[in-house]
N, C-alpha and C positions, 0 to 999 in steps of 0.2 A: 526740649519741651519742659516748661515749668511744672513743678510738682503741684498737684491739686491741694487747695487750702481748705481745711476743715476747722470750723469754729465749734468748740465744745463749751456749752453753757450748762454747767453742772456744779452744784454747791458741795457735793461730797468730794473733798480734795483728794482723798486716796483713790477713789474711782476715776476721777478726772485725770489724775496723773497716770494711772494705769492705762486708760484708754489712749491718752496722748502718746505715751511711750510705745504702745503697740502699733498705733497708726504711723508714727514716725519710722518705726522699723519696716513698715510696709511701703515706705516711700512717700508718705503724705506730709504736708506742712500743717502744723496745728497751732491753734491759739486757744487759751483757756480763760473763761470768765466764771467767777464763783457766785455772782449774784445777778438777778434779773435785769436791773437797771443798766449795769455796766455791759451786760450781754447784748441788750437791745441797741445801745449806743454803738458798740463795736460792730454789730451786724449791719447797722445803717451807714456807718462811716467808712467801713472797709469792704473789700470785695472777697467773697468766699465762694467756693464751689459747692459746699454743703454745710449745713448746720445741724449738730447734734444738740437737741434741746430738751432738758429735763423739765418736767411739769411743775414740781414743787420747788420753788426758789425763793430766797430772801428778796425783799423789796418789790419784786414784780414776778408774777407766776408765768409759766410757759404759755398759757392761753393769751394773756395780755401781750406778751412779746410777739407771738405769732400774729395776732390781730393787727398790731401796729406795723409789723414788718411787711405784711401783705398789702398794705396801703401803697408801698413804694417799691418793693422788690419781690422777685419771683425765685429767689435762691431756694434750692431744694432743702426741705426741713424734715429731719427724722426725729420724732418726739420719743422721749424715754418715759415710760409710764410704769405704774405698779402692775404686777402680774394680775390678770383677771379684771382690770379696770376697763370694762367694755364701754361704759358710758363716756369715760374720759377719751377713749380712742375715737369714738363717734364725734365728740365735740371737737377734737383736734382736726379730724378730716374736714369738718364743716368750716373751720377757720383757716383751712388751707395747708394742713400738714400733708406731706407726700408719703410718709410711711411712719410706722411706730415700732418701738423696740421695748418689749416688756422686761422689767427687772425681776429676778437676776437674769442676765443674758449671756449667751455663749459668744465668745469673741469671733469664732468662725462665722456664725450666723450674722453677726453685725457686719463683718467685712463683705459678705455676700450681698447683704441689703444695700450697703454703701456703694458697692461697685455697680449694682443694678440701677440705683438712683442716678449716679454719675453718668452711666451709659445712656440712660433715658434723656437726661438733661443735655448731653452732648449731641445726641441725634436731633433734638428739638432745635438747638442752637444752629446746627448745620443746615437744617431745613429753612430756618429763617434767613440765614445768610445767603442761601442759594436763590431765594425768591427776590428777583430784581425788578419785577413789574407787578403793579397792583392796578386792577381795573374795577372801578365802581362807577358805572354809567351815570353821566357822560364824562367822568374823570378817568384819566390814565396817567399813572405815575411810574417813572423809570428811575430806580434808585441809583443805577450806575451813572446815568447822565444828569441826574437831578432835574429831569424834565417833567413839567406838568402840562397836560393837555386837557382842555375843556371843549368838548365837541370838535376835536381835532385842531383847536386853536391853542397855541402855546402861551402860557402865562409865566410871568417872571416871579420867582420866589427866592428868598434868601435860603441858604442851607438850613438854618434853624427853622424857618417857616415850612420848608419842605419836610423836615423831620417831624414837625408837629402835625402836619396834614397827613403824613404817612401813618403815624401812630393812631390818629383819629379814624382814618379809613380802615386800617387793619382791625380796629376794635369797634367798628360801626355797630350801632344799636345798643352798645353798652355805655354805661355812665363812666366816664374817665374822671377820677378824682383829681383835684389840683395837686395833691401830694404825689400821686403816681406820675403825673405829667412833669412835675418839677424834677423828679428823680430820673425819668426816662428821657425827657427832651432837653431840659436845661442842665441836667446832671448836677443838681445841688439840692439840699434839703428844702422843703417847703417853708416859707416864711409868711406869716399872716400879713405883714406890711409890704411885702414885695409884690408889685403890680406888673412885673415884666411879662408873666405868662398871659395875663389878660390883654396886654398890649399886643403881643405877638398873635394871639388868637383873633383879636379884633381885626388886625391887618389881613390875616388869612381869609377871614369871612368877607371882608370888603372886596378883596380881589375876586373871590368866587362869585359873589353877588353881582359885581360889575360885569362878569363874564356871562351872567344869565342864570346862575343858580338861585333857587329859592332860599331866602334867609332862614326859613324854618328847618332846613336840613342840618344846620350846625347851630345848636342851641345851648344856651347857658342855663343850667339848673341850679338856682341859687341855694347855697349851702351844701350842694352835692358835687358839682363839677360840670362837665361838658359832655355832649353826645352828638355824634354824627349819624343821621338816619338816611 
């Protein structure tokens, strides 16, 4: 089994090195970034099991990093804040942080929090992988066979179209941003001039409408994204 990867975004080199060394001794794989902009790019371009994110960073602060990261990824994030900074912790949770660690921190406590977050994330991933069928009347999707039924009539979808429809149904009633769908479905960063997502979604909509679905169920919200209701 591969070692869990942890990204440390911390501008205090001494602290970052110390945390990295201790985590490596515990069997983790680590990568360090000392400024916010590089940290964000690394978090977006690579795959990590958890991110340790300092709040006060050069070039881009922790809130900005978290806000942009949550547009495309759900990697568990533990924010590192000043002791007693209650308002900062509240803001971090609002922007999608999973936990926080106040400075100065005890390494044993940090390890317990990291292990708890990784355990929670692993359980959620296993539940998602185990779910092979999705039913949103009158649609039935089977992930193992890539089969789509509309009122018990089978529709033909490409693997990418199936994945797009699955994600839309799984998150129905929620607005799915283009950035999120690019990362989740197309597995690449969002580009303003790339129209491929629009094309795939248009084809999915046409097939469903031709089968009898109301076009109002899969809508485009200009400037925001898409929503299935």
